[in-house]
C-alpha positions, 0 to 999 in steps of 0.5 A, a space after each residue: 404411573 398406574 400399572 394395573 387395571 380393574 376393567 372387567 374382562 369376562 373372557 379372561 376370567 379376572 378383572 385385574 390386569 397387572 403389567 410388570 414395567 421397568 421403572 424406578 421403584 419397581 421390581 426387576 422384570 423377570 419371568 418369576 415376577 410375571 408369574 407372581 402377577 398372574 397369581 395376583 390376577 387369579 386371586 383378585 389381588 392388587 399390590 400397592 407398589 403398582 398403584 401408589 402413585 394413583 392412590 396416594 399422590 403428592 397432592 389432590 388430582 381431581 378426576 373432574 376438570 374446570 368447565 363452564 356452562 352458559 346460562 342462556 344456552 341452558 335456559 333455551 334447552 330447558 325451555 325446549 324440554 318444557 314443551 316436550 317433556 312432561 313433569 310427573 311420575 317417572 321423571 319426577 322433575 324437569 331437572 337437567 344436570 351438568 355433566 363434567 366432561 371428564 367424568 365419563 358422562 355421569 350427571 355430576 358437575 364434580 365427583 361429590 356435587 350435583 348441579 342442575 337447571 330445573 324448569 317448571 311451565 305455567 300452572 305445572 306441579 312437580 309431584 311430592 317426593 322425598 330422598 335422603 340426598 340433601 338439596 337446595 334451590 337458588 334463583 338467579 331470575 324470575 319468580 312465581 314458583 312455590 316449593 312446598 316443604 313438609 306442607 309449608 309453601 315457600 316462595 321462590 324469587 330472584 336471589 333467594 337461597 332455599 335449603 332443604 335437608 334430606 328426607 323431607 317431603 317436598 313438591 313445587 307448583 308454578 302459580 303464574 302464567 310464565 315458566 320459571 327456571 332455577 338451579 338445584 344443588 344436591 349431594 347425589 354423587 356423594 351419596 351414590 358413592 357411599 351407597 347410602 341413598 333412599 327415595 320415596 314417592 309422595 302424594 300425586 297432588 298437594 292440598 288446596 292449602 299447600 297451593 296458597 301463595 304466601 309472601 313468607 313461609 311459616 318457617 320464615 316467620 318463625 326463624 327468619 329474624 336475624 340473631 333471634 332464636 325462638 324459644 319454642 324451637 324443637 330439638 335440632 334436626 339435620 339441616 337448617 329449619 329456615 327454608 328461605 334466605 331472602 335476597 334482600 338480607 344477603 344483599 344488605 350484608 354484602 353492601 355493609 361489608 364493602 361500606 365498612 371497608 371504604 370507611 377504613 374498618 375492614 369487614 371484607 375477606 380481601 380488598 373489594 371482596 365481600 362474602 357471606 356464608 348461609 348458616 343454620 340459625 339453630 346453631 350457626 353450622 352449615 345449612 346442610 350436613 354435606 353442602 356449604 353455600 356462600 355468596 361473594 361480591 367482587 367490586 369492579 376492578 378488584 381481583 381475588 387472590 388465587 386460592 386452592 382448596 380440597 373438595 369441589 365447588 360449583 359457582 353461578 354468576 348471579 349478577 355482573 360480569 368478569 373473568 374467572 380463572 380455574 387452573 390454567 383456564 380463564 373464561 369471561 362470564 356473565 349473569 347465570 353462567 355456571 362453572 366448576 372448580 375441582 379439588 386443589 385447582 387454583 381459583 381467582 375472579 376479576 370483576 369487570 361489572 358495570 352499570 349495564 350488567 350489574 345492579 350493584 356494580 359488582 361481580 356477584 357469585 353464588 357458590 356451593 361446595 362439599 366443605 362440610 364433608 371434608 371438614 368432618 373428616 379432617 381433610 380440609 386444606 387451603 392454600 393462597 397462591 402467591 
């Protein structure tokens, strides 16, 4: 139980409010104790014995709650925004963030994670800028937009994962006659919390060369060959030098894991559950310093064991259908739906995918999390529930 408050009260002159309560482990409520607490308030002091249950709980108690956002609703609202809200200096991006219902209206899916649907109309450009926040794009449907990172045009197609480390110039352009939507993931809340963020405007327009539409980016041609590292590679910089992880490679890796399992050779993380992590080809680390990205495939009829992990995750259903359970809440989900798993909430998924809603007969889930931050700080823990 918390017995103090840090809500500002200008009339009273101090934002600290302490209340003496008669409770186990608390001092006896006396006039002397009340006077002591008033002294603490005047000097902006908060004693640990009134806060320990909140500051040092027995296990993580996330401020976020499990929640699901439906893709069809998100896309319809993004399309309306596409006809009403221009893309240009000021707003910079037509990106609509997921706001966890327990985080006070902040545009944060979880305390450390930002997730948004971004929408670009036919022929539109999103102007160039850069920021310290690490980011990625994941495409659940459509094609026709190129993101231009450091002058390198990178195509975006269904199933592609496109990481982009912080402080790299980037812009987008839609080269087709149809709008396109995708999801953005960033560590905005984490950098906001640490007060470490920077942002800078770039050019208003990209060059004609950058507006070309190559099938493969220069980064893919150099780095996109499995198991092969170019000897010409410059020293490693934060984040992956590979700017696009193609769906065909992700799909093949998952299919091979399940085939090996059927042949009796293992290869999956649990029966019917194949999974891969996107890694930096330079050294095998996570693709971004603060964000981990994975792809999971659960075959029809299989169910994953409930797992608790420190840190937060956001999932998007790439294909198929099923039932996901986060904490005590379960939802039936389908293509494009997004949901958040707060820290230490048990998560499991049951696949109900079939021929009518899945290309591969499985529930396919894209996931990103703040795991690299927790691992770097030695705060990572996980537990598989019985």
